[in-house]
Backbone as numpy.savetxt, mean C-alpha at the origin, in Angstrom:
# Nx Ny Nz CAx CAy CAz Cx Cy Cz
22.71 -12.79 -1.57 22.18 -12.37 -2.86 20.74 -11.89 -2.67
20.47 -10.71 -3.17 19.10 -10.18 -3.05 18.85 -9.15 -4.15
17.59 -8.88 -4.36 17.21 -7.85 -5.30 17.34 -6.49 -4.62
17.55 -5.46 -5.41 17.73 -4.11 -4.90 16.54 -3.67 -4.04
15.32 -3.98 -4.48 14.14 -3.51 -3.77 13.98 -4.14 -2.39
14.54 -5.32 -2.18 14.40 -5.99 -0.88 15.07 -5.21 0.24
16.03 -4.38 -0.12 16.75 -3.57 0.87 16.02 -2.27 1.18
15.03 -1.91 0.38 14.31 -0.65 0.57 13.34 -0.76 1.74
13.48 0.16 2.69 12.59 0.19 3.85 11.14 0.39 3.39
10.93 1.21 2.37 9.56 1.44 1.90 8.93 0.15 1.37
9.73 -0.70 0.72 9.22 -1.98 0.23 8.89 -2.89 1.40
9.77 -2.94 2.39 9.55 -3.78 3.57 8.29 -3.35 4.33
8.13 -2.03 4.52 6.95 -1.50 5.22 5.68 -1.76 4.42
5.78 -1.61 3.11 4.63 -1.87 2.24 4.24 -3.35 2.28
5.22 -4.22 2.36 4.94 -5.66 2.49 4.17 -5.92 3.78
4.63 -5.32 4.88 3.94 -5.48 6.16 2.50 -4.96 6.08
2.34 -3.79 5.50 1.01 -3.21 5.36 0.09 -4.12 4.56
0.58 -4.66 3.47 -0.24 -5.54 2.62 -0.72 -6.76 3.40
0.14 -7.33 4.24 -0.27 -8.49 5.03 -1.30 -8.10 6.09
-1.11 -6.93 6.70 -2.08 -6.45 7.69 -3.43 -6.18 7.04
-3.42 -5.57 5.88 -4.66 -5.28 5.15 -5.36 -6.59 4.77
-4.59 -7.56 4.36 -5.17 -8.86 3.99 -5.90 -9.46 5.19
-5.26 -9.44 6.34 -5.89 -9.97 7.57 -7.12 -9.15 7.95
-7.00 -7.84 7.88 -8.12 -6.96 8.23 -9.32 -7.23 7.33
-9.07 -7.42 6.06 -10.16 -7.60 5.09 -10.90 -8.92 5.27
-10.34 -9.83 6.03 -11.03 -11.09 6.32 -12.28 -10.85 7.16
-12.35 -9.69 7.81 -13.51 -9.31 8.62 -14.68 -8.81 7.77
-14.40 -8.45 6.53 -15.44 -7.90 5.68 -16.47 -9.00 5.37
-17.71 -8.62 5.16 -18.73 -9.64 4.85 -18.46 -10.33 3.52
-18.96 -11.54 3.41 -18.76 -12.35 2.18 -19.28 -11.62 0.94
-20.31 -10.81 1.11 -20.88 -10.10 -0.04 -19.89 -9.11 -0.65
-18.83 -8.78 0.08 -17.81 -7.83 -0.40 -16.62 -8.53 -1.07
-16.62 -9.85 -1.13 -15.45 -10.58 -1.62 -14.99 -10.12 -3.00
-15.91 -9.79 -3.89 -15.53 -9.36 -5.24 -15.50 -7.85 -5.38
-15.78 -7.15 -4.30 -15.79 -5.69 -4.34 -14.71 -5.13 -3.42
-15.10 -4.67 -2.25 -14.17 -3.98 -1.37 -13.02 -4.87 -0.91
-13.30 -6.11 -0.59 -12.24 -7.02 -0.13 -11.18 -7.17 -1.21
-11.61 -7.47 -2.40 -10.69 -7.64 -3.52 -9.94 -6.35 -3.82
-10.65 -5.23 -3.80 -10.04 -3.95 -4.14 -8.94 -3.55 -3.16
-9.22 -3.66 -1.87 -8.22 -3.23 -0.87 -7.01 -4.16 -0.90
-7.23 -5.44 -1.13 -6.10 -6.38 -1.20 -5.23 -6.11 -2.42
-5.87 -5.89 -3.57 -5.11 -5.63 -4.79 -4.35 -4.30 -4.69
-4.98 -3.30 -4.11 -4.33 -1.99 -3.96 -3.12 -2.10 -3.04
-3.28 -2.82 -1.92 -2.17 -2.97 -0.97 -1.01 -3.74 -1.61
-1.34 -4.79 -2.35 -0.29 -5.56 -3.03 0.38 -4.72 -4.12
-0.38 -3.87 -4.76 0.14 -3.04 -5.84 1.22 -2.08 -5.36
1.14 -1.65 -4.11 2.17 -0.74 -3.58 3.53 -1.41 -3.68
3.64 -2.61 -3.14 4.93 -3.31 -3.16 5.35 -3.71 -4.57
4.38 -4.11 -5.37 4.70 -4.53 -6.73 5.28 -3.37 -7.54
4.73 -2.18 -7.39 5.24 -1.03 -8.13 6.60 -0.56 -7.61
6.81 -0.64 -6.30 8.13 -0.29 -5.77 9.17 -1.25 -6.34
8.85 -2.53 -6.34 9.79 -3.54 -6.86 10.03 -3.34 -8.35
8.96 -3.18 -9.11 9.10 -3.04 -10.56 9.92 -1.80 -10.92
9.72 -0.72 -10.20 10.44 0.51 -10.49 11.92 0.44 -10.16
12.30 -0.48 -9.29 13.70 -0.53 -8.86 14.57 -1.45 -9.72
13.98 -2.18 -10.62 14.74 -3.15 -11.42 15.04 -2.57 -12.80
16.27 -2.20 -13.00 16.76 -1.79 -14.32 16.04 -0.63 -14.95
15.51 0.26 -14.14 14.77 1.40 -14.67 15.64 2.65 -14.61
15.34 3.58 -15.47 15.98 4.88 -15.36 15.37 5.61 -14.17
16.01 6.65 -13.70 15.47 7.39 -12.56 14.07 7.95 -12.83
13.83 8.54 -14.00 12.46 9.01 -14.26 11.43 7.87 -14.26
11.82 6.71 -14.79 10.90 5.57 -14.79 10.66 5.08 -13.37
11.73 5.02 -12.57 11.57 4.59 -11.19 10.64 5.54 -10.44
10.81 6.83 -10.66 9.95 7.83 -10.01 8.49 7.64 -10.44
8.30 7.27 -11.70 6.93 7.02 -12.20 6.29 5.85 -11.46
7.04 4.76 -11.29 6.51 3.60 -10.57 6.27 3.90 -9.09
7.12 4.73 -8.50 6.90 5.16 -7.12 5.60 5.97 -7.04
5.34 6.76 -8.07 4.07 7.48 -8.15 2.88 6.55 -8.21
3.02 5.45 -8.95 1.94 4.45 -8.99 1.73 3.84 -7.61
2.83 3.60 -6.89 2.72 3.05 -5.54 1.95 4.00 -4.63
2.22 5.29 -4.76 1.49 6.29 -3.97 0.01 6.29 -4.30
-0.31 6.15 -5.57 -1.72 6.10 -5.97 -2.41 4.87 -5.38
-1.72 3.76 -5.36 -2.28 2.55 -4.76 -2.48 2.72 -3.26
-1.55 3.41 -2.63 -1.69 3.69 -1.20 -2.93 4.55 -0.94
-3.19 5.53 -1.81 -4.39 6.35 -1.67 -5.65 5.50 -1.82
-5.59 4.49 -2.69 -6.70 3.56 -2.85 -6.95 2.78 -1.55
-5.88 2.32 -0.93 -6.01 1.59 0.33 -6.69 2.47 1.38
-6.25 3.71 1.49 -6.84 4.63 2.47 -8.33 4.83 2.19
-8.67 4.99 0.93 -10.08 5.17 0.57 -10.89 3.92 0.91
-10.33 2.77 0.68 -11.01 1.52 1.05 -11.17 1.40 2.56
-10.18 1.87 3.31 -10.30 1.87 4.76 -11.47 2.75 5.19
-11.60 3.91 4.57 -12.73 4.78 4.86 -14.05 4.08 4.55
-14.11 3.42 3.40 -15.33 2.68 3.02 -15.66 1.62 4.06
-14.64 0.88 4.49 -14.85 -0.19 5.47 -15.34 0.37 6.80
-14.80 1.50 7.19 -15.23 2.14 8.44 -16.67 2.63 8.32
-17.00 3.29 7.23 -18.36 3.80 7.02 -19.39 2.69 6.98
-18.98 1.54 6.44 -19.90 0.40 6.35 -19.89 -0.45 7.63
-19.10 0.01 8.59 -19.01 -0.63 9.90 -18.44 -2.06 9.85
-17.49 -2.25 8.92 -16.80 -3.53 8.83 -15.60 -3.55 9.77
-15.08 -2.37 10.10 -13.95 -2.26 11.02 -14.27 -1.22 12.09
-13.63 -1.37 13.22 -13.80 -0.42 14.32 -12.97 0.83 14.06
-13.34 1.90 14.71 -12.63 3.17 14.56 -11.16 3.04 14.97
-10.89 2.25 16.01 -9.50 2.08 16.46 -8.66 1.36 15.40
-9.25 0.39 14.72 -8.55 -0.31 13.63 -8.29 0.65 12.48
-9.31 1.43 12.15 -9.16 2.41 11.08 -8.01 3.36 11.39
-8.01 3.91 12.59 -6.98 4.89 12.97 -5.58 4.29 12.92
-5.44 3.06 13.37 -4.13 2.41 13.36 -3.63 2.21 11.93
-4.48 1.70 11.07 -4.07 1.45 9.68 -3.90 2.75 8.91
-4.74 3.73 9.20 -4.61 5.03 8.56 -3.26 5.64 8.91
-2.88 5.55 10.17 -1.59 6.08 10.62 -0.43 5.38 9.92
-0.52 4.08 9.77 0.53 3.33 9.07 0.61 3.77 7.61
-0.53 3.97 7.00 -0.56 4.44 5.61 0.05 5.83 5.48
-0.28 6.70 6.43 0.23 8.06 6.40 1.75 8.06 6.54
2.26 7.27 7.47 3.71 7.18 7.66 4.39 6.61 6.42
3.80 5.59 5.84 4.37 4.99 4.62 4.35 6.01 3.49
3.27 6.78 3.37 3.19 7.80 2.33 4.35 8.79 2.46
4.60 9.24 3.67 5.70 10.18 3.88 7.04 9.56 3.51
7.23 8.30 3.82 8.48 7.62 3.46 8.62 7.50 1.95
7.53 7.14 1.29 7.57 6.98 -0.17 7.82 8.32 -0.85
7.15 9.37 -0.38 7.36 10.71 -0.94 8.82 11.12 -0.77
9.38 10.87 0.41 10.78 11.19 0.65 11.71 10.42 -0.27
11.39 9.15 -0.47 12.20 8.32 -1.38 12.11 8.86 -2.80
10.90 9.20 -3.22 10.70 9.71 -4.58 11.51 10.99 -4.81
11.54 11.87 -3.81 12.30 13.11 -3.91 13.80 12.84 -4.01
14.25 11.73 -3.44 15.68 11.42 -3.46 16.16 10.86 -4.79
15.21 10.45 -5.64 15.56 9.92 -6.95 15.89 11.09 -7.87
17.10 11.14 -8.34 17.54 12.25 -9.20 17.72 11.78 -10.62
């Protein structure tokens, strides 16, 4: 027994990303706890939450709308990664790895959204 969204690869990948972002954000200085740390964690969690919410009893247009929200949250995560890199909270190699994961997830989500008719 499982929910429909649990079978979605995009949801599974987004769950992984959210956990990685949470771990990464532990490196941020304490002064960022209510700013960048909180923002990147909430944005990463929002990706999975919107994918899940859109898949439960929604019409196709509504599901596509929630997938759109997930994409917007993913863009927020990428922007926060840039902020963290510019503020020297993360190394360039960490940035590139997480950026690549975000880019791949974006392509998967866009593909999924296009498949919703």
